[in-house]
C-alpha positions as CSV (number, residue, x, y, z in Angstrom):
1,M,0.0,0.0,0.0
2,I,1.1,3.6,-0.7
3,K,0.6,4.5,2.9
4,N,3.1,1.9,4.0
5,K,5.6,2.7,1.2
6,Y,5.8,6.3,2.3
7,E,5.1,5.6,6.0
8,D,7.9,7.9,7.3
9,I,6.7,10.8,5.1
10,F,3.1,10.5,6.3
11,K,4.2,10.0,9.9
12,F,6.2,13.3,9.7
13,A,3.3,15.1,8.0
14,Q,0.9,14.0,10.8
15,E,3.4,15.1,13.4
16,V,3.6,18.5,11.8
17,L,-0.2,18.7,11.7
18,D,-0.5,17.6,15.4
19,N,2.1,20.0,16.6
20,N,0.7,23.0,14.8
21,I,-3.1,22.7,15.0
22,K,-3.1,24.8,18.1
23,L,-0.1,27.0,17.3
24,L,-1.8,30.3,17.3
25,N,-4.5,29.5,19.8
26,G,-4.6,32.2,22.5
27,Q,-2.7,34.7,20.4
28,N,-4.4,38.1,20.2
29,A,-4.9,39.1,16.5
30,D,-5.1,42.7,17.6
31,S,-4.0,44.2,14.3
32,L,-5.0,44.0,10.7
33,P,-1.7,42.2,9.7
34,K,-2.1,39.6,12.4
35,S,-5.7,38.9,11.4
36,V,-4.8,38.5,7.8
37,V,-1.8,36.3,8.5
38,L,-3.9,34.2,10.9
39,Y,-6.4,33.6,8.1
40,H,-3.6,32.5,5.7
41,Y,-2.0,30.2,8.3
42,R,-5.3,28.5,9.2
43,R,-6.0,27.9,5.5
44,A,-2.5,26.7,4.8
45,F,-3.0,24.2,7.7
46,S,-6.2,22.9,6.1
47,L,-4.7,22.6,2.7
48,L,-1.7,20.6,4.0
49,Y,-4.2,18.3,5.9
50,A,-6.2,17.7,2.7
51,I,-3.1,17.1,0.6
52,K,-1.9,14.5,3.1
53,I,-5.2,12.6,3.0
54,L,-5.3,12.6,-0.8
55,C,-1.7,11.4,-1.1
56,E,-2.3,8.6,1.5
57,Q,-5.1,7.3,-0.7
58,G,-3.0,7.4,-3.8
59,F,-4.5,10.6,-5.3
60,A,-1.2,12.6,-5.6
61,T,-2.3,14.4,-8.8
62,E,-5.5,15.6,-7.1
63,G,-3.3,16.6,-4.2
64,M,-1.3,18.8,-6.7
65,V,-4.4,20.8,-7.4
66,L,-4.5,21.7,-3.7
67,L,-0.8,22.2,-3.7
68,R,-1.2,24.9,-6.3
69,S,-3.6,26.6,-4.0
70,L,-1.1,26.3,-1.2
71,L,1.7,27.8,-3.3
72,N,-0.7,30.6,-4.4
73,L,-1.4,31.3,-0.7
74,Y,2.3,31.3,0.2
75,I,3.0,33.9,-2.6
76,N,0.1,35.9,-1.3
77,V,1.1,36.0,2.3
78,K,4.8,36.6,1.6
79,W,3.8,39.5,-0.7
80,L,1.4,40.9,1.9
81,T,4.1,40.9,4.6
82,T,6.8,42.5,2.4
83,G,7.1,46.2,1.5
84,N,4.3,48.5,2.6
85,I,2.6,46.0,4.8
86,D,-0.2,48.2,6.2
87,S,-1.2,49.4,2.8
88,R,-1.2,45.9,1.3
89,M,-3.2,44.4,4.1
90,K,-5.7,47.2,3.9
91,R,-6.2,46.7,0.2
92,F,-6.6,43.0,0.7
93,V,-9.5,43.6,3.2
94,D,-11.0,46.5,1.2
95,F,-11.3,44.3,-1.9
96,E,-13.9,42.0,-0.3
97,I,-16.6,44.5,-1.2
98,I,-15.4,44.7,-4.8
99,I,-15.5,40.9,-5.2
100,R,-18.9,40.5,-3.5
101,Y,-20.4,43.3,-5.5
102,R,-19.1,41.8,-8.8
103,G,-20.4,38.4,-7.8
104,I,-23.9,39.6,-7.1
105,K,-24.0,41.6,-10.3
106,T,-23.0,38.6,-12.3
107,L,-25.7,36.4,-10.6
108,R,-28.3,39.0,-11.4
109,E,-27.2,39.3,-15.1
110,L,-27.3,35.5,-15.5
111,G,-30.7,35.3,-13.9
112,E,-29.5,33.2,-10.9
113,V,-31.1,35.8,-8.7
114,S,-34.1,38.0,-9.5
115,K,-33.5,41.6,-10.7
116,E,-35.3,42.9,-7.7
117,E,-33.3,40.8,-5.2
118,G,-30.0,41.6,-7.0
119,D,-30.7,45.3,-7.1
120,K,-31.5,45.2,-3.4
121,E,-28.2,43.5,-2.5
122,L,-26.2,45.8,-4.8
123,E,-27.8,48.9,-3.3
124,K,-26.7,47.8,0.2
125,M,-23.1,47.6,-1.0
126,R,-23.1,50.5,-3.5
127,E,-21.8,53.3,-1.3
128,R,-18.9,51.3,0.0
129,Y,-18.2,49.8,-3.4
130,E,-17.9,53.2,-5.0
131,K,-15.8,54.5,-2.1
132,I,-13.2,51.6,-2.5
133,K,-13.4,52.0,-6.3
134,K,-12.4,55.6,-6.0
135,K,-9.8,55.0,-3.3
136,Y,-7.8,52.7,-5.6
137,N,-8.7,54.5,-8.8
138,L,-10.2,51.3,-10.3
139,K,-11.0,51.7,-14.0
140,G,-11.9,49.5,-16.9
141,N,-13.6,46.1,-16.8
142,P,-14.2,45.1,-13.1
143,R,-13.5,41.4,-13.9
144,Y,-9.8,42.3,-14.3
145,W,-9.4,44.2,-11.0
146,R,-7.1,42.3,-8.7
147,W,-7.0,42.8,-4.9
148,S,-3.2,43.2,-5.1
149,G,-3.3,45.2,-8.3
150,K,-0.8,42.7,-9.8
151,S,-0.8,39.2,-11.3
152,I,0.3,36.3,-9.2
153,R,3.4,36.1,-11.4
154,Q,4.2,39.8,-10.7
155,M,3.7,39.2,-6.9
156,A,6.0,36.1,-7.1
157,R,8.7,38.1,-8.8
158,E,8.6,40.8,-6.2
159,V,9.1,38.3,-3.3
160,S,11.9,36.3,-5.1
161,L,9.6,33.4,-5.9
162,L,9.6,33.7,-9.7
163,N,11.4,30.4,-10.1
164,E,8.7,28.7,-8.0
165,Y,6.0,30.3,-10.2
166,E,7.6,29.6,-13.5
167,I,8.5,26.0,-12.8
168,I,6.3,24.6,-10.0
169,Y,3.2,26.8,-10.3
170,S,3.0,26.2,-14.1
171,Y,3.5,22.5,-13.7
172,L,0.7,22.4,-11.1
173,S,-1.6,24.5,-13.2
174,E,-1.5,21.9,-16.0
175,R,-2.9,19.4,-13.4
176,E,-5.4,21.9,-12.1
177,H,-6.7,22.7,-15.6
178,T,-6.8,19.1,-16.7
179,S,-4.5,19.7,-19.7
180,P,-3.3,17.0,-22.1
181,V,0.0,16.9,-20.2
182,A,-1.9,16.0,-17.0
183,A,-3.5,13.0,-18.8
184,R,-0.2,11.1,-18.6
185,D,-0.5,11.1,-14.8
186,Y,-3.3,8.6,-15.2
187,W,-1.5,6.2,-17.6
188,G,0.4,3.3,-16.1
189,R,-0.5,4.2,-12.5
190,L,1.9,7.1,-12.6
191,N,-0.2,8.8,-9.9
192,D,1.4,6.5,-7.3
193,S,4.9,7.7,-8.1
194,K,4.1,11.3,-7.6
195,I,3.4,11.2,-3.8
196,D,6.7,12.8,-2.9
197,M,6.2,15.5,-5.6
198,A,3.0,16.6,-3.7
199,I,3.7,16.1,0.0
200,F,7.2,17.5,0.2
201,P,6.4,20.8,-1.4
202,A,3.2,21.0,0.7
203,L,5.2,20.6,3.9
204,G,7.7,23.1,2.7
205,Y,5.2,25.8,1.8
206,F,3.3,25.2,5.0
207,L,6.4,25.6,7.1
208,N,7.2,28.8,5.2
209,V,3.8,30.2,6.0
210,K,4.3,29.1,9.6
211,E,7.5,31.1,9.7
212,I,5.7,34.2,8.5
213,A,3.0,33.6,11.2
214,L,5.6,33.2,14.0
215,D,7.4,36.4,12.9
216,T,4.1,38.3,12.7
217,F,3.1,37.2,16.2
218,D,6.7,37.5,17.6
219,M,6.8,33.8,18.6
220,D,9.8,31.5,19.1
221,L,11.1,29.7,16.0
222,T,12.7,26.7,17.7
223,S,9.9,24.2,16.6
224,L,10.1,25.5,13.1
225,K,13.8,24.9,12.8
226,I,13.5,21.3,14.1
227,E,10.7,20.6,11.6
228,K,12.7,22.1,8.7
229,Q,15.7,19.9,9.6
230,E,13.5,16.8,9.7
231,L,11.9,17.6,6.4
232,S,15.4,18.1,4.8
233,K,16.4,14.7,6.0
234,L,13.4,13.0,4.4
235,E,13.9,14.9,1.2
236,N,17.5,13.7,1.0
237,K,16.3,10.2,1.6
238,Y,13.8,10.3,-1.3
């Protein structure tokens, strides 16, 4: 069984999950940066958990779809915590109303909600929507407005993760978008041989997000250093 073949990897992954599930419990997210980083950390934890479960069951390629989300999250939170942090965090939060407004408008246009119901919901958000739109000088087609004002590739470049984006993100995107390249993963049970290609990066990205969280909450890095050393040993083994 796959779980037995990669027993030490899955055991380590479970230890990481067990050791970090309560990491930020009791921490006071008393600032916008702390609240945003806490959200990213919790989501990173959930993604790692889900990737581990999929890999244990032999669904490494499906795990790669979630791995892409985890890498996206890591690029996001690293970009958010670099440069003008307060400004970036504020824009991240402000853009919620832009995305919600756009979503309701689309549902109304497609007839998924009645015109009356859609107009009512849009009216509730209109004043704040226009305020945020003016604040960030948003122009053109709203579907192309991004919360960061940049593409994920541009964000990756700015935080020295361009290689991760060009090589790993692109590779994972082929699996996420069910491209012809991804079809080969299902021939000859190749899915089984890709366990380490999913679980190792997942652990690495999670621990990087953990490091950002520990720095943000001014917490001790000892546990992180130990986990990174253990991960390095396993990577060298495989």
